[in-house]
VEXDREN-2710 file (C-alpha; in Angstrom, 1 decimal):
% VEXDREN-2710
k/r/px/py/pz
1/UNK/-6.9/-1.0/18.6
2/UNK/-4.4/-2.3/21.2
3/UNK/-7.1/-3.5/23.6
4/UNK/-9.0/-5.1/20.7
5/UNK/-5.9/-7.0/19.7
6/UNK/-5.6/-8.4/23.3
7/UNK/-9.3/-9.4/23.3
8/UNK/-9.0/-11.2/19.9
9/UNK/-5.9/-13.1/21.0
10/UNK/-7.6/-14.0/24.3
11/UNK/-10.6/-15.4/22.5
12/UNK/-8.7/-17.3/19.8
13/UNK/-5.4/-18.4/21.4
14/UNK/-5.2/-17.6/25.1
15/UNK/-1.9/-19.4/25.4
16/UNK/-0.4/-16.6/23.3
17/UNK/-1.3/-13.9/25.9
18/UNK/1.7/-14.4/28.2
19/UNK/4.1/-13.7/25.4
20/UNK/2.1/-10.8/23.9
21/UNK/1.2/-9.2/27.2
22/UNK/4.5/-7.4/27.8
23/UNK/4.8/-5.5/24.4
24/UNK/1.0/-5.0/24.2
25/UNK/0.8/-3.7/27.8
26/UNK/3.8/-1.4/27.2
27/UNK/2.1/0.0/24.1
28/UNK/-1.2/0.5/26.0
29/UNK/0.7/2.4/28.8
30/UNK/2.4/4.6/26.1
31/UNK/-0.8/5.3/24.3
32/UNK/-2.5/6.3/27.6
33/UNK/0.4/8.6/28.5
34/UNK/0.4/10.1/25.0
35/UNK/-3.4/10.7/25.2
36/UNK/-3.0/12.4/28.6
37/UNK/-0.3/14.6/27.2
38/UNK/-2.4/15.4/24.1
39/UNK/-5.5/16.4/25.9
40/UNK/-3.6/18.3/28.5
41/UNK/-2.6/20.8/25.9
42/UNK/-5.8/20.7/23.8
43/UNK/-7.3/24.1/22.9
44/UNK/-10.8/22.9/21.9
45/UNK/-10.5/23.5/18.1
46/UNK/-13.2/21.6/16.1
47/UNK/-13.2/20.7/12.5
48/UNK/-16.2/20.0/10.3
49/UNK/-16.4/16.4/9.4
50/UNK/-18.4/14.9/6.5
51/UNK/-19.9/11.6/7.8
52/UNK/-21.1/8.8/5.5
53/UNK/-23.2/5.8/6.1
54/UNK/-21.0/3.1/7.8
55/UNK/-23.4/0.4/6.8
56/UNK/-23.0/0.9/3.1
57/UNK/-22.7/-2.5/1.3
58/UNK/-19.8/-1.5/-0.9
59/UNK/-17.6/-0.6/2.2
60/UNK/-18.6/-3.8/3.9
61/UNK/-17.6/-5.9/0.9
62/UNK/-14.3/-4.1/0.6
63/UNK/-13.4/-4.7/4.2
64/UNK/-14.4/-8.4/3.9
65/UNK/-12.2/-8.9/0.8
66/UNK/-9.2/-7.2/2.5
67/UNK/-9.7/-9.4/5.6
68/UNK/-9.9/-12.6/3.5
69/UNK/-6.9/-11.6/1.5
70/UNK/-4.8/-10.9/4.6
71/UNK/-5.8/-14.2/6.1
72/UNK/-4.8/-16.0/2.9
73/UNK/-1.5/-14.1/2.6
74/UNK/-0.4/-14.7/6.2
75/UNK/-1.1/-18.4/5.9
76/UNK/0.7/-18.7/2.6
77/UNK/3.6/-16.5/3.7
78/UNK/4.2/-18.6/6.8
79/UNK/3.8/-21.9/4.8
80/UNK/6.2/-21.0/2.0
81/UNK/8.6/-18.4/3.6
82/UNK/8.5/-19.2/7.3
83/UNK/8.7/-16.5/9.9
84/UNK/10.3/-14.0/7.5
85/UNK/7.3/-14.4/5.2
86/UNK/4.9/-13.9/8.1
87/UNK/6.7/-10.8/9.1
88/UNK/6.4/-9.4/5.6
89/UNK/2.8/-10.3/5.4
90/UNK/2.2/-8.6/8.8
91/UNK/3.8/-5.4/7.7
92/UNK/1.8/-5.4/4.5
93/UNK/-1.5/-6.3/6.2
94/UNK/-0.8/-3.7/8.9
95/UNK/-1.1/-0.9/6.4
96/UNK/-4.8/-1.4/6.3
97/UNK/-5.9/-3.5/9.3
98/UNK/-4.5/-5.1/12.4
99/UNK/-7.5/-7.4/13.2
100/UNK/-7.0/-9.7/10.2
101/UNK/-3.3/-10.2/11.0
102/UNK/-4.1/-10.8/14.7
103/UNK/-6.8/-13.4/13.9
104/UNK/-4.7/-15.3/11.3
105/UNK/-1.5/-15.2/13.4
106/UNK/-3.4/-16.3/16.6
107/UNK/-4.9/-19.2/14.6
108/UNK/-1.4/-20.1/13.3
109/UNK/-0.1/-20.0/16.9
110/UNK/-2.6/-22.8/17.8
111/UNK/-0.5/-25.1/15.6
112/UNK/3.3/-25.1/15.1
113/UNK/3.9/-21.4/15.0
114/UNK/6.1/-20.3/18.0
115/UNK/4.5/-17.8/20.4
116/UNK/7.5/-15.5/20.0
117/UNK/7.1/-15.4/16.2
118/UNK/3.4/-14.8/16.5
119/UNK/4.0/-12.0/19.0
120/UNK/6.6/-10.3/16.7
121/UNK/4.2/-10.6/13.7
122/UNK/1.3/-9.0/15.6
123/UNK/3.6/-6.2/16.9
124/UNK/4.9/-5.6/13.3
125/UNK/1.3/-5.2/12.1
126/UNK/0.5/-2.8/15.0
127/UNK/3.7/-0.7/14.3
128/UNK/2.9/-0.5/10.6
129/UNK/-0.7/0.5/11.3
130/UNK/0.4/3.1/13.8
131/UNK/2.8/4.6/11.2
132/UNK/0.2/4.6/8.4
133/UNK/-2.5/6.2/10.7
134/UNK/0.0/8.9/11.8
135/UNK/0.9/9.8/8.2
136/UNK/-2.8/9.9/7.2
137/UNK/-3.6/12.1/10.1
138/UNK/-0.8/14.5/9.1
139/UNK/-2.0/14.6/5.5
140/UNK/-5.6/15.2/6.5
141/UNK/-5.2/17.3/9.7
142/UNK/-2.0/19.2/8.9
143/UNK/1.1/19.6/11.1
144/UNK/-0.8/21.1/14.1
145/UNK/-2.4/17.6/14.6
146/UNK/0.6/15.8/13.2
147/UNK/3.2/16.9/15.7
148/UNK/1.1/15.5/18.6
149/UNK/0.5/12.2/16.7
150/UNK/4.1/11.8/15.8
151/UNK/5.0/12.0/19.4
152/UNK/2.2/9.6/20.4
153/UNK/3.1/7.1/17.6
154/UNK/6.8/7.3/18.5
155/UNK/6.0/6.5/22.2
156/UNK/3.9/3.5/21.2
157/UNK/6.5/2.2/18.8
158/UNK/9.4/2.5/21.3
159/UNK/7.3/1.0/24.1
160/UNK/6.4/-1.9/21.8
161/UNK/9.9/-2.5/20.7
162/UNK/11.2/-2.4/24.3
163/UNK/8.4/-4.8/25.3
164/UNK/9.4/-7.2/22.6
165/UNK/12.9/-7.8/23.9
166/UNK/11.8/-10.4/26.5
167/UNK/9.8/-12.3/23.8
168/UNK/12.9/-12.5/21.6
169/UNK/15.0/-14.3/24.2
END
């Protein structure tokens, strides 16, 4: 997810990368460290997964609708409520997807949106998405999986928050 966010921003608004690079880079380093710690202690347990067709039309339509709704919500929130509204929309949108927030915020940064505001909004979406995924993993995989993911998620969140400090100055 983190590398994908960087690629999307680089493609849409490269001028945003210098501001986003520090928190995003810090989160990538934290994620890699957490991955190394997790696999170092892995015991090779495997669970049976039920896979479904990823090309099912219903799923594609749902994803497209969520994406469009998030794009609309971020633009409206920024227009009517300013930075605070964009932050709220980022937190809400981050519960389902980071890409839509990243794309819409990067597009807003091409205009009058400050790079620091765009960076904070994208990081809020990443933080929210990380928390939601951690909670989902705990509810599906139990505490054996959850304790590792809580540590990984916490490392990513702390690294991102520390990386945001220069952008807020």
